[in-house]
N, C-alpha and C positions, 0 to 999 in steps of 0.2 A: 756567299750567303752563310749566315750562322747555322750550324747544325743543332737544331733543337729537338730533343727527345723527351716526350712526356712519359714518365714512368707512372702509369695509371693503375694502381693496385689498391685493393681494399685495405683499410686500416689494420695494422697488426700483421701484414703479410711479409714484412721484412725489408721495406724500402730503405730505411736508414741503415740497417745492417748490411744490405747489399752495397750501399754507398761507401761505408767504412771499409768493407772488404775490397771494393774497387780501388779506392784511394791507396790502401795498403799495398796493393799488388801492382800499381801503375808504375810506368817508367819514371826514374828519377828526373827525367827531363820534362815531365808533365807537371804543371803547377796548378794548384787548386784554390778556388775561393768557395767556401762552404757557408751558405747563408741560411739561418734557421730562426724561427720565431722566438725561441726561449734560451735563456742563459744556461739552463740545465743541459740542453742539447749542445751548446757551445763546449761545455766542460766534457761532455761525452766524446765529442769528436777529438778534442785535445788529448784525452786519455786513452782512447781505444784505437786510433789509427796507428798502425805499426810502421816503423821506418821513416816517419815524417814528423817534423816539428811544426805543428800548427800554432800560429800566433794570433791572439785576440787584440784588436786595436784598443788603445787606451788614450787618455788625455794628457799624458806626461810629455808634452811638447810645447814649443814656443806659443802656439795658438791655443793650447789647452783644449783641443778638440779631437774627438775620436776620428772624425773624417780626415784630418791631417795625418793622423797615425795610419789610417787605412791607405792613404795615398803613398806615404813613405814605404810601407810594407810592400805594396805593389811595385814601386820603383826598385825595390831591392830584390824582387822576385821570390818573396817568401810565400809559403802556404798560409792562407788566411782563413780564419773562422770568425764569423760575426753574426749580428742579428738583422732581421728585416728592417728594423727602425733605423739603423745606421745606413744600410745600403740604400734606403729610400731617399737619403739626402744627397745622392750622387749629383755631381755637377760637371761642367765642361772639362775641368782639369782632370777629374777622375776618368772621364771618357777618353781623353788624350792618352792617359797612362795605360789604360786597358787596351787601346787599339794596337793590334799587332803584337801584343804582349805574350800571346800563347797560352793564356789562362783558360782553364775549364771551370765553369760556374756550375755548382750543384745547389739548387734552390729547394730547400726542404719546406714544402708547402708553398702554395701560391701567395703572392704578395698583394697588398692593397695598391693597385696600380693607378687608380683614379680616386679622387676624393673631392666633394664640393668644398669650396672655400667659404668661410664664414664672413661674408661681406654683403651688404644690401645693395640693391640696384641704384639707389640715389648716390651712394659713395662711388660706385663705378662711373656713373655719369659725371660726378664731380672731378674724378681723376682724369677722365677723358677731356672735359672742357678746360681743365687747368693745364693740359699738355703733359701731365705726368705719365700717362699711358697712351699707347696707340694700338689700335686693333688692326692687325694685318690678316685678312681672312677671318679666322676666329682665334688666332694666336695673339696674346697680349704681350706687347713690347714696352719695357720701362724706358721712358724718355726723360724722366725728371732727375733730381739729385741722385747720383749713383750711390751716395752714402746716407740717403734719407733714413732718419731714425724716428719718424713719427709713428702714429698708430697704423700707418700703411706699410710699415717695415716688412711684414710678412709677404705682402703682395709684391713689393719691390724685389725681394729675394727670389721668389718663385718666378717672376717675370724675367729677371736677369738670367736665371738658369734655363729659360726657354721652356718651362714646364706648365705655363698657365694659359688657359683657354677661356674665351668669353663665349657663352652659349645662349642662343635664342634672345640675345639682347637683354638678359635678365640676371644671369648668374655666372660665377666663375667656377671652373673646374681645374684642379691640379692633376696633371698626368705625369707618371714616371717617365723620364726621358727615354724614348725608344732607342736612342743612339747607344745606350749602355748595353742593350742586348745585341745591337749590331756590331759593337766593338769586340765581341767575344767570338772565338772560333767554335766552341762547343758548350752546350748548355743542357743540363738534365734538370727537369722539374719533377719532384717527387710529390705525388698528390693522389687524389681519388675523385672520380667523376669530373674530370677537367672540363668536359663539354658544358657543364653547368656553371662555370666559374668566370668571374670578370676578367681574369688574366687571359682566358681563351678569347673573349671578345676583343680585348686589347690587342692580342696578337693578330686577330683577323682584321681589325681596323687598320693597323699599321703594316699589313701585308707580310707578316712573318709566316714561314712555312714550318710545320712541325709534324712529327710522326709519333705513334704510340707504341709503347712496350709495356710489359707487366713483369713482376718479379715472381719467380718460382723457386722453391727450395728443393734442391736435388741432393739427397743425403745430407751432408753437413755444409753444403755450399748454397749460396743464393745466386741465381743467374737471371739475366734478362731473357724474356720469352715473348712470343707473339701475343699481342693484346687480344684477349678473348673473354668477354664478360660472362659468358655462359659457365666459366669455370669457377665463379665466385661463391657458389653454394649459398645463394641468398636465402633460399627457403630454410636451410639448416640454421643459418644465422638468425633469421627472424624467429625461429623456434625457441631461441634463447631469451626472447623478449616477452615478458608478460605485460601486455599493454592494457591499462585500465579501461574498462568499458562499463560505465554506469552513470548515475545521476550527477556526479561531479563534473561531467562533460557538458551539462545542459547549457552553460554559458557560451560554448564554442560551436554551436550549430551553424551560425551564419559564416559565409565564406571569409569575411574580413574580421571575424572575432579574434581577439588577441593580437591583431596587427599593431604596429607602432601607433598609428592614428587612433585606433580603438582604445588602446591603453592610455594614451594621453588625454582622451576625452572622457574616460570613465569617471563616474561620480563616486562619492564616498561610499555609497552602499554597494556598488559593484566591486570596488577595490576590497571592501571588507569581506564580501562573499568569496572573492578569489583567495584572499588570505586564509579564510576559514577552510576552504576546500583543500588548500595546500596542507594546512595543519592536519586536517582529517585524513588526507591521503597518507602522509608520512607516519602519523601516530597510530591510526586505527586500521588502515588497509595494508600498507607495506610493513608497518610495525618495525620501524628502524630507528636507531639512535642517530645523533647528529653526525658522527664520524662515518656513518654508513650511507650518507646521501649527499646529493648536490642538486641544485635547481637553477633555473635561469629565467630572466625576463628582461624587458626594456630597462636600462639602467635608471632612467628618470623615475620609474615607479617602484624600484626595488625596495626602498625603505618602507613604504606603507604596506607592501605585500609580504614582507618577511615574517614568517610564523614565529610565535614565541618558542624559544628554545633552539631555533635553527639559524640564528644570526651567524654570519661569517661563512656560510656554505653555498653562496651563490657564485656562479662562474659566468663569463661572457656568453651570450647566445651564439656567438660564432667561435667558441673555443675549439682549438685543434692543436695537434702535435705535442700535447703535454701528457705525461704519464702520472701526474701527481694524484690522480683520483682513480687509479686502476684497481683499487679494492672496493670501490663504492658499488652497492647493490640496488639502490633505489634512486630514481632520478625524476625530475619534473621539468617539462619544457613549457613555460607559460609565455609563449610567443608564437607568432604566425609570420613567417619570413616573406617579405616582399622587397624587391630592390628599391633603393632610393630613387624617386622619380626623375631627379636631375641626372643621376648616373645612367639610368636606363635611356633617357632621352639623348644623352651625349652619344651613346653607341648607336642607337637606332637612327638618329639624324645623320650619322656617318655610314649608314648602310649595313649595320650589323644587327641582326635580330637577337634579342635577349630571351633565352628560354627561362621564363620566370619559375616554372615548376622544378626544373632541374637544379636551379640555383638554390631553391628552398630545401629540397631533399638532400642536396650535397651538404649544406650547413648542418641540417638536422643529424645526418649520419655521423659527421665528424664529431658533433657534440655528444651523441650517444656513445661513441667509441672512446670517450674519456673514461668510461666506467669499466667494471671488471669483465664486461662482455669481450673486451680485447684479449682476455685470458681464456676465452671459451667457457666462461661461467654465466649462468642465467641472471637476468636483472628484472626489476619491476620498473615500469615507466608510466608516468602520468603525462599525457599529451592532450590537453582539453580542446585544442583546435581540431575540428573535424577535417579541415583542409589538410593540415599537416599529417594527421593519421592516414588520410586517403593517399597522400603522396608516398608515405612510407610503404603502404600496401602496393602501390603501383611499382615502386622500386623492386619489391619482392617478386613481382610478376615479370620483371625485366621490361616494363613499359617505359622506364626512364633509364 
């Protein structure tokens, strides 16, 4: 069984610093694959780990693909640092190379381990009736031309890799191949509130066992310690947040206000009101300039909601693991996080219950911690969804 340790510590507690310290001090016989969401963190690992030469995969090879470079580096036994996006393309050849290779994987932040595939039900039926795909249980097997280059090419590639599932007779789901995790001896996942994240549900669905640790700083060193959320000083941290409480929250009273569906259905007048509220908050309440703020909403409605003078300061609603905004003092979260219904159904139909509230507050906290609060400095926050504010308060009380 793969030894999986979840290093579950609040943002800014030193998880990455611990990992760099651990890799610097490890036996020369131990080999590492370090996977992170951002290229800036790739550079950090390359420059800060002592006594090791970490190599980043590139496309300077016959196939002109970074995946080929990753495979070659693993075959050579090199220490490798790369991004989530490359690691997500893992296939059977990579699994074979990893099996019994002795690598330790350090995963900086959870990955997107499942995603709905953009294909409609009629296309799925067409591929079935033509014999191009076959559904075994709920796994999609490609039976057609192994080199098909039509508009179904993406489906072919995913099915050939064994990563595609047909669910409820209506939609396709891509799943990261669990054999990748099975092929490794030791895995560390550096994150926070793992119990509310899809990778936890993925591990449960595929029967992976894992245990929890936290990071503690002792003098000048970072050490793994027993997981104890009561040591997180949540009340003190919440005291650094000045959460807006006033009329600009009126649109967010209903439970589903600012959800993806709500924002997609919003008419011109509602979008204009949200935009005006945003401008009012940053200009007249927080009184900050462009470089002192960031905000987030559903990507599809970002353009009509962007306040005048604040273009270019939006970040993803699920932003995490980046330090690019650590000086920001005012933030606005124009979103209400619910799981994609297909993703939730995929897990729950396989016997795994999704904690919708923990998932939402996990994303919200990661997003908040992109700001200067990570440095122990106070921030101003506008969160118009009453549900998201309530979840944040539940977290403070250790109810989540």
